[in-house]
Short mmCIF file of the C-alpha atoms (twelve columns), coordinates in Angstrom:
data_MODEL
# 
_entry.id   MODEL 
# 
loop_
_atom_site.group_PDB 
_atom_site.id 
_atom_site.type_symbol 
_atom_site.label_atom_id 
_atom_site.label_alt_id 
_atom_site.label_comp_id 
_atom_site.label_asym_id 
_atom_site.label_seq_id 
_atom_site.Cartn_x 
_atom_site.Cartn_y 
_atom_site.Cartn_z 
_atom_site.pdbx_PDB_model_num 
ATOM 1   C CA . MET A 1   -22.876 -1.348  -27.283 1 
ATOM 2   C CA . SER A 2   -20.849 1.133   -26.301 1 
ATOM 3   C CA . ILE A 3   -17.393 2.452   -27.785 1 
ATOM 4   C CA . TRP A 4   -16.409 0.665   -24.257 1 
ATOM 5   C CA . ASP A 5   -17.360 -2.769  -25.551 1 
ATOM 6   C CA . HIS A 6   -15.912 -2.071  -28.607 1 
ATOM 7   C CA . LEU A 7   -11.758 -0.934  -27.385 1 
ATOM 8   C CA . ASP A 8   -9.995  -3.201  -29.333 1 
ATOM 9   C CA . GLU A 9   -6.149  -3.541  -30.278 1 
ATOM 10  C CA . LEU A 10  -6.581  -0.734  -32.307 1 
ATOM 11  C CA . THR A 11  -8.806  1.712   -31.261 1 
ATOM 12  C CA . LEU A 12  -6.538  1.702   -27.803 1 
ATOM 13  C CA . PHE A 13  -3.451  1.936   -30.018 1 
ATOM 14  C CA . ASP A 14  -5.212  4.845   -31.801 1 
ATOM 15  C CA . HIS A 15  -6.092  6.345   -28.230 1 
ATOM 16  C CA . VAL A 16  -1.990  6.011   -26.481 1 
ATOM 17  C CA . GLU A 17  -0.003  6.991   -29.416 1 
ATOM 18  C CA . SER A 18  -2.560  10.107  -30.648 1 
ATOM 19  C CA . ALA A 19  -2.905  11.543  -27.031 1 
ATOM 20  C CA . THR A 20  1.066   10.805  -25.751 1 
ATOM 21  C CA . GLY A 21  2.601   11.084  -28.943 1 
ATOM 22  C CA . LEU A 22  4.745   7.766   -28.517 1 
ATOM 23  C CA . LYS A 23  4.785   5.221   -31.505 1 
ATOM 24  C CA . LEU A 24  3.969   1.556   -30.468 1 
ATOM 25  C CA . ALA A 25  5.168   -1.792  -31.191 1 
ATOM 26  C CA . ASN A 26  2.654   -4.587  -32.185 1 
ATOM 27  C CA . LEU A 27  3.053   -6.092  -28.483 1 
ATOM 28  C CA . CYS A 28  -0.381  -5.657  -26.508 1 
ATOM 29  C CA . LEU A 29  -0.484  -7.792  -23.695 1 
ATOM 30  C CA . GLN A 30  -4.365  -7.831  -21.788 1 
ATOM 31  C CA . ARG A 31  -3.613  -7.646  -17.834 1 
ATOM 32  C CA . LYS A 32  -6.092  -8.899  -15.510 1 
ATOM 33  C CA . SER A 33  -8.333  -6.213  -13.791 1 
ATOM 34  C CA . TYR A 34  -11.900 -6.713  -13.268 1 
ATOM 35  C CA . ILE A 35  -13.211 -3.489  -13.664 1 
ATOM 36  C CA . ASN A 36  -10.947 -1.530  -15.953 1 
ATOM 37  C CA . ARG A 37  -9.392  -2.550  -19.174 1 
ATOM 38  C CA . VAL A 38  -5.381  -2.740  -18.714 1 
ATOM 39  C CA . TYR A 39  -3.287  -3.536  -20.961 1 
ATOM 40  C CA . GLU A 40  0.797   -3.492  -21.151 1 
ATOM 41  C CA . LEU A 41  2.145   -2.354  -24.306 1 
ATOM 42  C CA . GLU A 42  5.608   -1.777  -25.777 1 
ATOM 43  C CA . VAL A 43  6.692   1.614   -27.371 1 
ATOM 44  C CA . LYS A 44  8.628   0.782   -30.697 1 
ATOM 45  C CA . ASP A 45  11.834  2.512   -30.663 1 
ATOM 46  C CA . THR A 46  13.321  2.102   -26.966 1 
ATOM 47  C CA . LYS A 47  11.344  -1.411  -26.259 1 
ATOM 48  C CA . GLU A 48  10.331  0.271   -23.164 1 
ATOM 49  C CA . ARG A 49  6.955   -1.183  -21.674 1 
ATOM 50  C CA . ILE A 50  4.703   0.553   -20.556 1 
ATOM 51  C CA . ILE A 51  1.011   -0.199  -18.428 1 
ATOM 52  C CA . VAL A 52  -2.240  1.531   -20.135 1 
ATOM 53  C CA . LYS A 53  -5.018  1.949   -17.566 1 
ATOM 54  C CA . PHE A 54  -8.184  2.619   -19.199 1 
ATOM 55  C CA . TYR A 55  -10.962 3.425   -16.706 1 
ATOM 56  C CA . ARG A 56  -14.355 2.014   -16.784 1 
ATOM 57  C CA . PRO A 57  -17.087 4.747   -17.904 1 
ATOM 58  C CA . GLY A 58  -19.473 5.862   -15.305 1 
ATOM 59  C CA . ARG A 59  -17.009 4.620   -11.843 1 
ATOM 60  C CA . TRP A 60  -14.932 8.035   -11.079 1 
ATOM 61  C CA . SER A 61  -15.293 11.634  -12.164 1 
ATOM 62  C CA . LYS A 62  -12.374 12.732  -14.255 1 
ATOM 63  C CA . ASP A 63  -11.628 15.444  -11.298 1 
ATOM 64  C CA . MET A 64  -11.923 11.761  -8.890  1 
ATOM 65  C CA . ILE A 65  -9.106  10.252  -11.200 1 
ATOM 66  C CA . GLN A 66  -7.045  13.254  -11.024 1 
ATOM 67  C CA . SER A 67  -7.105  13.479  -7.538  1 
ATOM 68  C CA . GLU A 68  -5.269  9.973   -7.534  1 
ATOM 69  C CA . HIS A 69  -2.829  11.035  -9.856  1 
ATOM 70  C CA . ASP A 70  -2.124  13.910  -7.498  1 
ATOM 71  C CA . VAL A 71  -1.999  11.730  -4.759  1 
ATOM 72  C CA . LEU A 72  0.514   9.665   -6.013  1 
ATOM 73  C CA . SER A 73  2.555   12.754  -7.217  1 
ATOM 74  C CA . HIS A 74  2.789   14.036  -3.649  1 
ATOM 75  C CA . LEU A 75  3.553   11.021  -2.409  1 
ATOM 76  C CA . ALA A 76  6.639   9.738   -4.635  1 
ATOM 77  C CA . ALA A 77  7.701   13.278  -3.746  1 
ATOM 78  C CA . LEU A 78  8.173   12.401  -0.341  1 
ATOM 79  C CA . ASP A 79  9.563   8.927   -1.158  1 
ATOM 80  C CA . ILE A 80  6.776   6.672   -0.297  1 
ATOM 81  C CA . PRO A 81  7.127   3.856   -2.602  1 
ATOM 82  C CA . VAL A 82  4.435   3.990   -4.572  1 
ATOM 83  C CA . ILE A 83  4.101   3.656   -8.385  1 
ATOM 84  C CA . CYS A 84  3.543   7.268   -10.398 1 
ATOM 85  C CA . PRO A 85  1.869   7.303   -13.868 1 
ATOM 86  C CA . ILE A 86  3.959   8.891   -16.678 1 
ATOM 87  C CA . PRO A 87  3.486   12.492  -17.454 1 
ATOM 88  C CA . PHE A 88  3.228   13.539  -21.188 1 
ATOM 89  C CA . ASN A 89  3.989   17.305  -21.689 1 
ATOM 90  C CA . ASN A 90  2.724   17.607  -17.747 1 
ATOM 91  C CA . VAL A 91  -0.713  15.687  -18.214 1 
ATOM 92  C CA . THR A 92  -0.976  12.163  -16.787 1 
ATOM 93  C CA . LEU A 93  -4.864  11.753  -17.355 1 
ATOM 94  C CA . PHE A 94  -6.394  11.491  -20.650 1 
ATOM 95  C CA . THR A 95  -9.845  11.215  -22.411 1 
ATOM 96  C CA . LYS A 96  -11.170 10.092  -25.793 1 
ATOM 97  C CA . ASN A 97  -14.285 9.077   -26.783 1 
ATOM 98  C CA . ASP A 98  -15.911 9.637   -23.136 1 
ATOM 99  C CA . ILE A 99  -12.959 6.939   -22.071 1 
ATOM 100 C CA . HIS A 100 -10.515 7.950   -19.291 1 
ATOM 101 C CA . PHE A 101 -6.959  6.840   -19.111 1 
ATOM 102 C CA . THR A 102 -3.653  6.960   -18.179 1 
ATOM 103 C CA . CYS A 103 0.062   5.019   -18.279 1 
ATOM 104 C CA . PHE A 104 2.411   3.740   -15.974 1 
ATOM 105 C CA . PRO A 105 5.537   2.256   -16.310 1 
ATOM 106 C CA . LYS A 106 5.676   -1.424  -15.812 1 
ATOM 107 C CA . CYS A 107 7.009   -2.409  -12.584 1 
ATOM 108 C CA . GLY A 108 7.446   -6.117  -11.802 1 
ATOM 109 C CA . GLY A 109 7.241   -7.359  -8.632  1 
ATOM 110 C CA . ARG A 110 5.996   -9.944  -6.806  1 
ATOM 111 C CA . THR A 111 2.948   -10.559 -3.697  1 
ATOM 112 C CA . VAL A 112 4.208   -11.703 -0.382  1 
ATOM 113 C CA . ASP A 113 2.999   -15.190 1.248   1 
ATOM 114 C CA . GLU A 114 3.828   -14.591 4.270   1 
ATOM 115 C CA . PHE A 115 5.012   -11.238 6.217   1 
ATOM 116 C CA . THR A 116 7.968   -11.628 8.129   1 
ATOM 117 C CA . ASP A 117 7.701   -10.265 11.668  1 
ATOM 118 C CA . ALA A 118 10.229  -7.481  10.043  1 
ATOM 119 C CA . GLN A 119 7.982   -7.122  7.282   1 
ATOM 120 C CA . TRP A 120 4.870   -6.236  9.055   1 
ATOM 121 C CA . GLU A 121 6.575   -3.597  11.023  1 
ATOM 122 C CA . GLN A 122 7.554   -2.545  7.350   1 
ATOM 123 C CA . VAL A 123 3.980   -2.608  6.382   1 
ATOM 124 C CA . GLY A 124 2.674   -0.828  9.374   1 
ATOM 125 C CA . ARG A 125 5.974   2.190   8.442   1 
ATOM 126 C CA . ILE A 126 4.126   2.489   4.774   1 
ATOM 127 C CA . ILE A 127 1.084   2.795   6.235   1 
ATOM 128 C CA . GLY A 128 1.510   5.259   8.553   1 
ATOM 129 C CA . ARG A 129 3.483   7.347   6.471   1 
ATOM 130 C CA . LEU A 130 0.751   7.499   3.894   1 
ATOM 131 C CA . HIS A 131 -1.761  8.548   6.399   1 
ATOM 132 C CA . LEU A 132 0.637   11.466  8.316   1 
ATOM 133 C CA . SER A 133 0.895   12.562  4.483   1 
ATOM 134 C CA . LEU A 134 -2.555  11.980  3.598   1 
ATOM 135 C CA . GLU A 135 -4.440  13.257  6.491   1 
ATOM 136 C CA . LYS A 136 -4.289  16.979  5.719   1 
ATOM 137 C CA . PHE A 137 -4.008  16.306  1.882   1 
ATOM 138 C CA . THR A 138 -6.805  18.804  0.379   1 
ATOM 139 C CA . PRO A 139 -8.378  19.288  -1.918  1 
ATOM 140 C CA . PHE A 140 -9.458  15.724  -2.558  1 
ATOM 141 C CA . LYS A 141 -12.519 14.292  -4.567  1 
ATOM 142 C CA . ARG A 142 -13.598 11.086  -3.477  1 
ATOM 143 C CA . ASP A 143 -16.392 8.918   -2.067  1 
ATOM 144 C CA . ILE A 144 -16.898 9.328   2.069   1 
ATOM 145 C CA . TRP A 145 -16.409 6.180   3.640   1 
ATOM 146 C CA . THR A 146 -19.634 5.922   5.562   1 
ATOM 147 C CA . PRO A 147 -22.863 3.807   5.230   1 
ATOM 148 C CA . LYS A 148 -24.931 6.321   5.303   1 
ATOM 149 C CA . ASN A 149 -22.984 8.108   2.179   1 
ATOM 150 C CA . ILE A 150 -21.711 4.556   0.277   1 
ATOM 151 C CA . THR A 151 -23.702 1.911   1.564   1 
ATOM 152 C CA . THR A 152 -26.903 3.817   0.549   1 
ATOM 153 C CA . THR A 153 -25.663 4.223   -2.916  1 
ATOM 154 C CA . HIS A 154 -24.416 0.626   -2.944  1 
ATOM 155 C CA . LEU A 155 -27.945 -0.151  -1.695  1 
ATOM 156 C CA . ASP A 156 -29.358 1.698   -4.627  1 
ATOM 157 C CA . THR A 157 -26.916 0.102   -6.838  1 
ATOM 158 C CA . LEU A 158 -28.074 -3.170  -5.782  1 
ATOM 159 C CA . LEU A 159 -31.750 -2.820  -5.976  1 
ATOM 160 C CA . LYS A 160 -31.224 -1.019  -10.053 1 
ATOM 161 C CA . GLN A 161 -29.138 -3.968  -11.468 1 
ATOM 162 C CA . GLN A 162 -31.888 -6.236  -9.884  1 
ATOM 163 C CA . ILE A 163 -29.337 -9.021  -9.004  1 
ATOM 164 C CA . ILE A 164 -30.668 -10.032 -5.617  1 
ATOM 165 C CA . PRO A 165 -33.366 -12.583 -5.781  1 
ATOM 166 C CA . PHE A 166 -36.928 -11.195 -6.179  1 
ATOM 167 C CA . HIS A 167 -38.509 -12.909 -3.215  1 
ATOM 168 C CA . LEU A 168 -35.218 -11.619 -1.126  1 
ATOM 169 C CA . GLU A 169 -35.349 -8.243  -1.976  1 
ATOM 170 C CA . ASP A 170 -36.878 -7.073  0.815   1 
ATOM 171 C CA . GLN A 171 -35.469 -8.544  3.073   1 
ATOM 172 C CA . VAL A 172 -32.368 -7.379  2.154   1 
ATOM 173 C CA . LYS A 173 -33.247 -4.034  1.728   1 
ATOM 174 C CA . GLN A 174 -34.246 -3.494  5.543   1 
ATOM 175 C CA . ALA A 175 -31.315 -5.585  6.354   1 
ATOM 176 C CA . ILE A 176 -29.426 -3.007  5.137   1 
ATOM 177 C CA . THR A 177 -31.210 0.276   5.580   1 
ATOM 178 C CA . GLY A 178 -31.182 -1.300  9.086   1 
ATOM 179 C CA . PHE A 179 -27.833 -1.734  9.285   1 
ATOM 180 C CA . ILE A 180 -26.771 2.157   7.722   1 
ATOM 181 C CA . ASN A 181 -29.115 3.520   10.242  1 
ATOM 182 C CA . THR A 182 -27.506 1.963   13.345  1 
ATOM 183 C CA . GLN A 183 -23.955 1.672   12.441  1 
ATOM 184 C CA . ASN A 184 -23.331 4.723   10.801  1 
ATOM 185 C CA . ASP A 185 -22.429 6.813   13.618  1 
ATOM 186 C CA . LEU A 186 -19.624 4.477   14.806  1 
ATOM 187 C CA . ILE A 187 -17.659 5.536   11.595  1 
ATOM 188 C CA . GLU A 188 -19.129 9.460   11.461  1 
ATOM 189 C CA . ASN A 189 -17.600 9.600   15.040  1 
ATOM 190 C CA . THR A 190 -14.054 8.629   13.709  1 
ATOM 191 C CA . THR A 191 -11.450 10.868  12.048  1 
ATOM 192 C CA . LEU A 192 -11.983 10.526  8.122   1 
ATOM 193 C CA . PHE A 193 -9.039  11.280  6.067   1 
ATOM 194 C CA . PRO A 194 -7.764  10.223  2.256   1 
ATOM 195 C CA . LEU A 195 -6.807  6.579   2.468   1 
ATOM 196 C CA . HIS A 196 -5.847  4.201   -0.211  1 
ATOM 197 C CA . GLY A 197 -8.880  1.938   -0.040  1 
ATOM 198 C CA . ASP A 198 -8.044  -1.000  -1.133  1 
ATOM 199 C CA . CYS A 199 -4.970  -1.819  0.996   1 
ATOM 200 C CA . HIS A 200 -5.027  -5.732  0.846   1 
ATOM 201 C CA . ARG A 201 -1.431  -7.817  0.028   1 
ATOM 202 C CA . GLY A 202 -2.285  -8.097  -3.367  1 
ATOM 203 C CA . ASN A 203 -1.832  -4.420  -3.722  1 
ATOM 204 C CA . LEU A 204 1.531   -4.701  -1.445  1 
ATOM 205 C CA . ILE A 205 4.254   -5.923  -3.977  1 
ATOM 206 C CA . TYR A 206 7.819   -6.970  -3.539  1 
ATOM 207 C CA . ARG A 207 10.561  -5.536  -5.509  1 
ATOM 208 C CA . PRO A 208 14.099  -6.884  -4.967  1 
ATOM 209 C CA . GLU A 209 16.691  -4.152  -4.014  1 
ATOM 210 C CA . GLU A 210 13.504  -1.840  -3.786  1 
ATOM 211 C CA . GLY A 211 11.390  -3.477  -1.318  1 
ATOM 212 C CA . LEU A 212 7.352   -3.400  -0.618  1 
ATOM 213 C CA . LYS A 213 5.937   -1.126  -2.797  1 
ATOM 214 C CA . LEU A 214 2.133   0.089   -2.665  1 
ATOM 215 C CA . ILE A 215 0.119   0.205   -5.519  1 
ATOM 216 C CA . ASP A 216 -3.296  0.152   -7.336  1 
ATOM 217 C CA . PHE A 217 -4.422  3.577   -5.907  1 
ATOM 218 C CA . ASP A 218 -7.960  3.467   -7.805  1 
ATOM 219 C CA . ASP A 219 -10.124 3.026   -4.874  1 
ATOM 220 C CA . MET A 220 -8.984  6.021   -2.726  1 
ATOM 221 C CA . VAL A 221 -11.967 7.053   -0.113  1 
ATOM 222 C CA . ILE A 222 -12.132 9.599   2.444   1 
ATOM 223 C CA . GLY A 223 -12.530 7.365   5.788   1 
ATOM 224 C CA . PRO A 224 -11.234 6.292   9.337   1 
ATOM 225 C CA . ALA A 225 -7.322  5.277   8.910   1 
ATOM 226 C CA . ILE A 226 -8.181  1.404   10.014  1 
ATOM 227 C CA . GLN A 227 -9.655  0.707   6.643   1 
ATOM 228 C CA . ASP A 228 -6.281  0.923   5.075   1 
ATOM 229 C CA . ILE A 229 -5.145  -1.835  7.850   1 
ATOM 230 C CA . PHE A 230 -7.981  -4.417  8.379   1 
ATOM 231 C CA . MET A 231 -7.711  -5.891  5.177   1 
ATOM 232 C CA . LEU A 232 -4.019  -6.654  5.581   1 
ATOM 233 C CA . LEU A 233 -4.635  -9.562  8.335   1 
ATOM 234 C CA . PRO A 234 -4.320  -13.025 7.689   1 
ATOM 235 C CA . ASN A 235 -7.407  -13.765 9.512   1 
ATOM 236 C CA . HIS A 236 -10.145 -12.289 11.667  1 
ATOM 237 C CA . TRP A 237 -8.608  -9.304  13.799  1 
ATOM 238 C CA . GLN A 238 -9.351  -10.676 16.828  1 
ATOM 239 C CA . ASP A 239 -7.255  -13.669 16.014  1 
ATOM 240 C CA . CYS A 240 -4.747  -11.151 14.564  1 
ATOM 241 C CA . GLU A 241 -3.102  -9.426  17.687  1 
ATOM 242 C CA . TYR A 242 0.346   -10.360 17.046  1 
ATOM 243 C CA . GLU A 243 0.096   -8.883  13.563  1 
ATOM 244 C CA . LEU A 244 -0.979  -6.266  14.490  1 
ATOM 245 C CA . GLU A 245 1.194   -5.358  17.427  1 
ATOM 246 C CA . LEU A 246 3.905   -5.339  14.477  1 
ATOM 247 C CA . ILE A 247 2.002   -3.183  12.394  1 
ATOM 248 C CA . GLN A 248 1.463   -1.076  15.267  1 
ATOM 249 C CA . LYS A 249 5.206   -1.186  15.900  1 
ATOM 250 C CA . GLY A 250 6.103   0.416   12.568  1 
ATOM 251 C CA . TYR A 251 3.119   2.459   12.384  1 
ATOM 252 C CA . GLU A 252 3.327   4.467   15.228  1 
ATOM 253 C CA . THR A 253 7.024   5.746   13.732  1 
ATOM 254 C CA . PHE A 254 5.118   8.395   11.926  1 
ATOM 255 C CA . ARG A 255 1.757   8.737   13.663  1 
ATOM 256 C CA . PRO A 256 -0.486  7.090   16.819  1 
ATOM 257 C CA . PHE A 257 -2.287  4.181   16.037  1 
ATOM 258 C CA . PRO A 258 -5.700  4.087   15.798  1 
ATOM 259 C CA . LYS A 259 -6.396  1.475   18.343  1 
ATOM 260 C CA . LYS A 260 -9.232  2.980   19.634  1 
ATOM 261 C CA . GLU A 261 -10.857 2.139   15.605  1 
ATOM 262 C CA . VAL A 262 -10.177 -1.503  15.764  1 
ATOM 263 C CA . LYS A 263 -13.655 -1.785  17.258  1 
ATOM 264 C CA . ILE A 264 -15.099 -0.777  14.011  1 
ATOM 265 C CA . ILE A 265 -13.354 -3.351  11.974  1 
ATOM 266 C CA . ARG A 266 -16.567 -5.433  11.782  1 
ATOM 267 C CA . THR A 267 -18.911 -2.508  10.559  1 
ATOM 268 C CA . LEU A 268 -15.836 -2.021  7.823   1 
ATOM 269 C CA . GLN A 269 -15.853 -5.237  6.979   1 
ATOM 270 C CA . LEU A 270 -20.013 -5.668  5.878   1 
ATOM 271 C CA . MET A 271 -19.192 -2.364  4.466   1 
ATOM 272 C CA . ARG A 272 -17.039 -3.633  1.759   1 
ATOM 273 C CA . GLN A 273 -19.321 -6.717  1.249   1 
ATOM 274 C CA . ILE A 274 -22.279 -4.853  0.268   1 
ATOM 275 C CA . HIS A 275 -19.644 -2.699  -1.941  1 
ATOM 276 C CA . PHE A 276 -18.468 -5.578  -3.434  1 
ATOM 277 C CA . SER A 277 -21.849 -7.097  -4.000  1 
ATOM 278 C CA . ALA A 278 -23.009 -3.796  -5.749  1 
ATOM 279 C CA . TRP A 279 -19.327 -3.653  -7.870  1 
ATOM 280 C CA . CYS A 280 -20.065 -7.359  -9.222  1 
ATOM 281 C CA . SER A 281 -23.897 -6.553  -10.147 1 
ATOM 282 C CA . ILE A 282 -22.643 -3.563  -12.363 1 
ATOM 283 C CA . GLN A 283 -20.771 -5.932  -14.127 1 
ATOM 284 C CA . GLN A 284 -23.293 -9.180  -15.037 1 
ATOM 285 C CA . LYS A 285 -23.176 -8.620  -18.420 1 
ATOM 286 C CA . GLU A 286 -19.066 -8.872  -18.302 1 
ATOM 287 C CA . PRO A 287 -17.291 -12.170 -19.865 1 
ATOM 288 C CA . HIS A 288 -15.977 -12.933 -16.297 1 
ATOM 289 C CA . PHE A 289 -18.947 -12.767 -14.046 1 
ATOM 290 C CA . GLN A 290 -20.304 -15.902 -14.909 1 
ATOM 291 C CA . THR A 291 -16.894 -17.611 -14.308 1 
ATOM 292 C CA . TYR A 292 -15.783 -15.763 -10.949 1 
ATOM 293 C CA . PHE A 293 -19.292 -14.089 -9.490  1 
ATOM 294 C CA . SER A 294 -22.393 -15.977 -9.979  1 
ATOM 295 C CA . TYR A 295 -22.713 -16.881 -6.734  1 
ATOM 296 C CA . LEU A 296 -24.328 -13.592 -6.615  1 
ATOM 297 C CA . LYS A 297 -27.528 -14.401 -8.052  1 
ATOM 298 C CA . ASP A 298 -27.634 -17.514 -5.505  1 
ATOM 299 C CA . ASP A 299 -30.216 -17.278 -2.611  1 
ATOM 300 C CA . LYS A 300 -27.430 -18.629 -0.559  1 
ATOM 301 C CA . HIS A 301 -25.409 -15.677 -0.517  1 
ATOM 302 C CA . TRP A 302 -27.808 -13.181 0.657   1 
ATOM 303 C CA . TYR A 303 -29.313 -14.726 3.298   1 
ATOM 304 C CA . GLU A 304 -25.496 -15.280 5.198   1 
ATOM 305 C CA . LEU A 305 -25.204 -11.369 4.286   1 
ATOM 306 C CA . THR A 306 -28.420 -10.797 5.666   1 
ATOM 307 C CA . ARG A 307 -27.859 -12.564 8.674   1 
ATOM 308 C CA . GLN A 308 -24.683 -11.050 9.276   1 
ATOM 309 C CA . LEU A 309 -26.086 -7.576  9.021   1 
ATOM 310 C CA . LYS A 310 -28.833 -8.643  11.384  1 
ATOM 311 C CA . VAL A 311 -26.418 -9.442  14.012  1 
ATOM 312 C CA . THR A 312 -24.967 -5.610  14.182  1 
ATOM 313 C CA . GLN A 313 -28.575 -4.322  14.933  1 
# 
């Protein structure tokens, strides 16, 4: 068992107090997070609540996480609605026993089930401003979101974790390899720059009197602009022309809308499906895996993924 597996309340209290100098009350609430460890803690004297995120070891390097924090600081300085980590002596990222962690202020909010037309435009403005501020942001240390670079890594992970049923392994490997070979140029021939990377509705929260805030930059990548747009749509992009028009109207307040990139959405969707399968495969021993992701060991999942990949080739 690693230290990560023994990250109990006493250990995390010790880590946070020794790194930040804070004195914590006895409150410790674990928040939902499949891949990291996230806790709500209370500062003893002020009763202020903070959110502490412990990053899963081996997922991101220290430099990669620091890039995320630098981006958040940059965006906040431009008054873009994000939530920044709390600095202690000008440091936001701490490491103890090879585990990286950071503290955020607790900012309550709710996700929006259905956006109004005005909110769709606001979403477009937020993403447009985000992209305008990041398209020349350097240096930035994150993965480049192309099939050749990232999907190849995900295939290696799937094979290493042995989550694909053995009798389907060659078939799935061939389908993913064919996808990489036929789809890579579609992505590489677009403009790639730093993105949120996981921009779905769950990562946009509404706060009264503040409006929408974009949260959870944990999965930042270098990729095409449309990556931060298609996951927000309520349905298949071809059935969401109206929502896309509203997003485009808001987005173009700040930069041209990447209309030519709409044609690569299907490729990006399949990249994300492979990414998600690889992401889950690493967590097979986690308690929540059998509850939420056990279907990844079924033949049906891999038959369907293979079928979709072959359609693109």
